[in-house]
KOLLUM-939693 format. One record per residue (C-alpha): residue number from 1; residue in three letters; x, y, z. Coordinates in nm, 2 decimals. Example, Ala and Ser with C-alpha at 12.3 -4.5 7.8 and 13.67 -1.06 7.14 Angstrom:
REM KOLLUM-939693
- 1_ALA_1.23_-0.45_0.78
- 2_SER_1.37_-0.11_0.71
REM end
This chain:
REM KOLLUM-939693
- 1_MET_-2.69_1.80_6.44
- 2_PHE_-2.99_1.90_6.23
- 3_ALA_-3.18_1.97_6.52
- 4_ARG_-2.90_2.20_6.54
- 5_GLN_-2.82_2.41_6.29
- 6_SER_-3.21_2.48_6.29
- 7_ILE_-3.16_2.60_6.64
- 8_VAL_-2.86_2.84_6.49
- 9_LYS_-3.11_3.00_6.22
- 10_GLN_-3.33_3.05_6.51
- 11_LEU_-3.08_3.27_6.70
- 12_VAL_-2.93_3.41_6.40
- 13_ARG_-3.28_3.53_6.24
- 14_ASN_-3.44_3.66_6.68
- 15_ALA_-3.13_3.81_6.65
- 16_SER_-3.20_4.02_6.35
- 17_THR_-3.54_4.10_6.41
- 18_LYS_-3.43_4.25_6.79
- 19_SER_-3.13_4.48_6.62
- 20_ASP_-3.29_4.85_6.57
- 21_ARG_-3.06_4.95_6.26
- 22_ILE_-2.75_4.75_6.04
- 23_THR_-2.43_4.86_5.82
- 24_VAL_-2.44_4.82_5.46
- 25_GLN_-2.32_4.93_5.19
- 26_LEU_-2.52_5.06_4.86
- 27_LEU_-2.44_4.90_4.51
- 28_GLN_-2.62_5.12_4.40
- 29_ASP_-2.72_5.56_4.40
- 30_PHE_-3.05_5.50_4.56
- 31_GLU_-3.15_5.88_4.67
- 32_PRO_-3.19_6.04_4.90
- 33_LEU_-3.08_5.77_5.12
- 34_GLY_-2.74_5.83_4.97
- 35_THR_-2.45_5.71_4.69
- 36_ALA_-2.33_5.37_4.54
- 37_GLY_-1.99_5.25_4.83
- 38_GLU_-2.18_5.50_5.03
- 39_LEU_-2.19_5.29_5.45
- 40_VAL_-2.51_5.37_5.56
- 41_ARG_-2.78_5.23_5.85
- 42_VAL_-3.09_5.10_5.80
- 43_LYS_-3.37_4.86_5.97
- 44_PRO_-3.31_4.50_5.88
- 45_ALA_-3.67_4.48_5.73
- 46_PHE_-3.57_4.72_5.45
- 47_MET_-3.24_4.57_5.39
- 48_ARG_-3.40_4.22_5.33
- 49_ASN_-3.74_4.36_5.18
- 50_PHE_-3.63_4.68_4.94
- 51_LEU_-3.24_4.73_4.91
- 52_HIS_-3.11_4.36_4.89
- 53_VAL_-3.38_4.30_4.62
- 54_GLY_-3.22_4.39_4.21
- 55_ASN_-2.83_4.40_4.39
- 56_LYS_-2.93_4.80_4.60
- 57_ALA_-2.71_4.76_4.86
- 58_CYS_-2.51_4.51_5.05
- 59_TYR_-2.43_4.36_5.34
- 60_ILE_-2.10_4.35_5.50
- 61_THR_-1.99_4.08_5.72
- 62_ASN_-1.67_4.07_5.58
- 63_GLY_-1.58_4.45_5.45
- 64_PRO_-1.71_4.64_5.21
- 65_ARG_-1.84_4.54_4.89
- 66_ILE_-1.65_4.84_4.65
- 67_PRO_-1.46_5.12_4.73
- 68_VAL_-1.65_5.35_5.05
- 69_VAL_-1.78_5.70_4.95
- 70_GLU_-1.84_6.04_5.21
- 71_ARG_-2.10_6.18_5.17
- 72_LYS_-2.12_6.54_5.41
- 73_ARG_-2.54_6.54_5.55
- 74_GLU_-2.66_6.85_5.53
- 75_PRO_-2.74_6.99_5.87
- 76_VAL_-3.12_6.96_6.07
- 77_VAL_-3.33_7.27_6.01
- 78_THR_-3.57_7.28_6.30
- 79_GLN_-3.81_7.55_6.36
- 80_LYS_-3.93_7.53_6.72
- 81_VAL_-4.26_7.51_6.84
- 82_LYS_-4.38_7.82_7.12
- 83_ALA_-4.59_7.68_7.37
- 84_PRO_-4.89_7.69_7.50
- 85_LYS_-4.96_7.87_7.79
- 86_PRO_-5.21_7.68_8.06
- 87_THR_-5.51_7.77_8.16
- 88_GLN_-5.69_7.82_8.49
- 89_ALA_-5.75_7.46_8.55
- 90_ALA_-5.41_7.32_8.49
- 91_GLU_-5.26_7.54_8.69
- 92_ASP_-5.49_7.41_8.98
- 93_PRO_-5.52_7.01_8.95
- 94_VAL_-5.81_6.85_9.16
- 95_ALA_-5.53_6.58_9.15
- 96_GLU_-5.20_6.40_9.20
- 97_SER_-5.15_6.24_8.85
- 98_GLY_-4.90_5.91_8.92
- 99_PRO_-4.52_5.87_8.74
- 100_ALA_-4.54_5.93_8.42
- 101_MET_-4.51_5.54_8.23
- 102_SER_-4.15_5.53_8.02
- 103_LEU_-4.11_5.42_7.64
- 104_ASP_-4.11_5.03_7.76
- 105_GLU_-4.40_5.03_7.97
- 106_LEU_-4.60_5.17_7.71
- 107_SER_-4.49_4.96_7.45
- 108_SER_-4.57_4.64_7.69
- 109_LEU_-4.94_4.78_7.70
- 110_PHE_-4.97_4.87_7.38
- 111_SER_-4.87_4.51_7.27
- 112_SER_-5.07_4.34_7.50
- 113_MET_-5.38_4.56_7.35
- 114_ARG_-5.28_4.45_7.02
- 115_GLY_-5.30_4.07_7.17
- 116_LYS_-5.63_4.08_7.34
- 117_LYS_-5.91_3.94_7.15
- 118_GLY_-6.22_4.12_7.07
- 119_THR_-6.00_4.47_6.98
- 120_THR_-6.21_4.70_6.72
- 121_ALA_-6.02_4.78_6.43
- 122_SER_-6.02_5.18_6.53
- 123_SER_-5.83_5.01_6.91
- 124_VAL_-5.61_4.87_6.65
- 125_PHE_-5.50_5.16_6.46
- 126_GLN_-5.49_5.38_6.74
- 127_THR_-5.21_5.15_6.88
- 128_GLN_-5.02_5.07_6.59
- 129_GLU_-4.98_5.44_6.50
- 130_SER_-4.88_5.52_6.86
- 131_THR_-4.59_5.28_6.90
- 132_SER_-4.53_5.42_6.47
- 133_VAL_-4.50_5.76_6.66
- 134_ALA_-4.21_5.60_6.96
- 135_ALA_-3.98_5.47_6.69
- 136_TYR_-3.88_5.75_6.54
- 137_SER_-3.72_6.04_6.54
- 138_LEU_-3.68_6.47_6.44
- 139_ALA_-3.30_6.39_6.39
- 140_GLU_-3.28_6.09_6.29
- 141_LEU_-3.54_6.18_6.04
- 142_GLY_-3.29_6.49_5.93
- 143_GLU_-3.04_6.31_5.89
- 144_SER_-3.21_6.05_5.62
- 145_LEU_-3.46_6.35_5.44
- 146_PRO_-3.23_6.60_5.23
- 147_ALA_-3.38_6.96_5.25
- 148_THR_-3.49_6.96_4.94
- 149_TYR_-3.70_6.60_4.80
- 150_SER_-3.75_6.56_4.52
- 151_LEU_-4.13_6.35_4.34
- 152_SER_-4.17_6.21_3.96
- 153_GLY_-4.43_5.97_3.79
- 154_ILE_-4.70_5.99_4.06
- 155_GLU_-5.05_5.94_4.11
- 156_TYR_-5.29_6.20_4.23
- 157_PRO_-5.43_6.29_4.38
- 158_LEU_-5.11_6.27_4.65
- 159_THR_-5.27_6.21_5.03
- 160_ARG_-5.03_6.22_5.36
- 161_GLU_-5.05_5.83_5.40
- 162_ALA_-4.90_5.82_5.10
- 163_LEU_-4.63_6.00_5.17
- 164_ALA_-4.61_5.83_5.44
- 165_GLN_-4.55_5.57_5.25
- 166_VAL_-4.27_5.76_5.04
- 167_VAL_-4.05_5.84_5.35
- 168_PHE_-4.06_5.47_5.39
- 169_ASN_-3.92_5.32_5.11
- 170_SER_-3.66_5.59_5.11
- 171_THR_-3.53_5.58_5.47
- 172_GLY_-3.66_5.31_5.67
- 173_ILE_-3.83_5.51_5.92
- 174_GLU_-4.22_5.40_5.96
- 175_VAL_-4.37_5.76_5.99
- 176_PRO_-4.72_5.77_6.09
- 177_ALA_-4.97_6.02_5.84
- 178_SER_-5.09_6.17_6.14
- 179_VAL_-4.73_6.38_6.18
- 180_ILE_-4.72_6.53_5.83
- 181_LYS_-4.82_6.88_5.73
- 182_ILE_-4.84_6.97_5.38
- 183_THR_-4.82_7.37_5.32
- 184_ALA_-4.85_7.50_4.97
- 185_ASP_-4.79_7.91_5.05
- 186_GLY_-4.88_7.95_5.41
- 187_VAL_-5.20_7.69_5.29
- 188_ALA_-5.25_7.34_5.51
- 189_LEU_-5.35_7.11_5.27
- 190_ASP_-5.51_6.73_5.33
- 191_GLU_-5.39_6.70_4.99
- 192_ILE_-5.18_6.76_4.72
- 193_VAL_-5.39_6.72_4.36
- 194_ALA_-5.12_6.87_4.09
- 195_PRO_-4.69_6.98_4.07
- 196_GLY_-4.57_7.24_4.30
- 197_THR_-4.29_7.31_4.58
- 198_PHE_-4.47_7.25_4.91
- 199_THR_-4.31_7.25_5.24
- 200_TRP_-4.36_6.93_5.43
- 201_SER_-4.36_6.88_5.77
- 202_PHE_-4.36_6.68_6.09
- 203_SER_-4.35_6.70_6.43
- 204_ALA_-4.26_6.40_6.72
- 205_PRO_-4.42_6.34_7.05
- 206_GLY_-4.25_6.54_7.35
- 207_ASP_-4.06_6.72_7.09
- 208_ALA_-4.16_7.09_7.08
- 209_ASN_-3.91_7.16_6.74
- 210_VAL_-4.08_7.05_6.39
- 211_LEU_-3.91_6.92_6.06
- 212_LYS_-3.91_7.15_5.78
- 213_ARG_-3.84_7.01_5.43
- 214_LYS_-3.90_7.16_5.05
- 215_LEU_-4.09_6.91_4.83
- 216_LYS_-4.09_6.94_4.44
- 217_VAL_-4.36_6.71_4.32
- 218_GLN_-4.34_6.66_3.90
REM end
């Protein structure tokens, strides 16, 4: 009897980790993710480790706990980036390249690299960053981030790594710091050292578009 219950629990736990996103209901206003009563889709780990703590959201296995609220999403505004002109060397390849690897093949390759002993800290960081890059899209991120995002009560300097953590805490989406750019009046910044209004830009591999949002730091 106990062995069967243990197997069932293990299967349920494995199923929850394999699922991409689950639908939950917010019990409190939690910007920019949504308002109380709204049904949102988040990653299981974000629900388990953050939203479920403090009763911010609930699972809806038995139906919504409170009346459902729907909120209109702002359209995603993207800016196309012109592709660079190919050089002469690119136009005249020396040898014919092999077939491109699929995302599943890349993911398996990264997993095997992480599992090998003797991997340096630099290699591990690059592998994890590549895996995170492939785990999101600009469309998904645009639906989760508002057109204007406000931050207050923060510690300076505000680095790109800190902004990546802000994105994860708000949306449950892992975005590597290397794809985040901050500008003020057209000038690129490595970090934010004082309050102000900035442009927050995101890129993604294989996507020529750039997602831009306004960032207000108070």
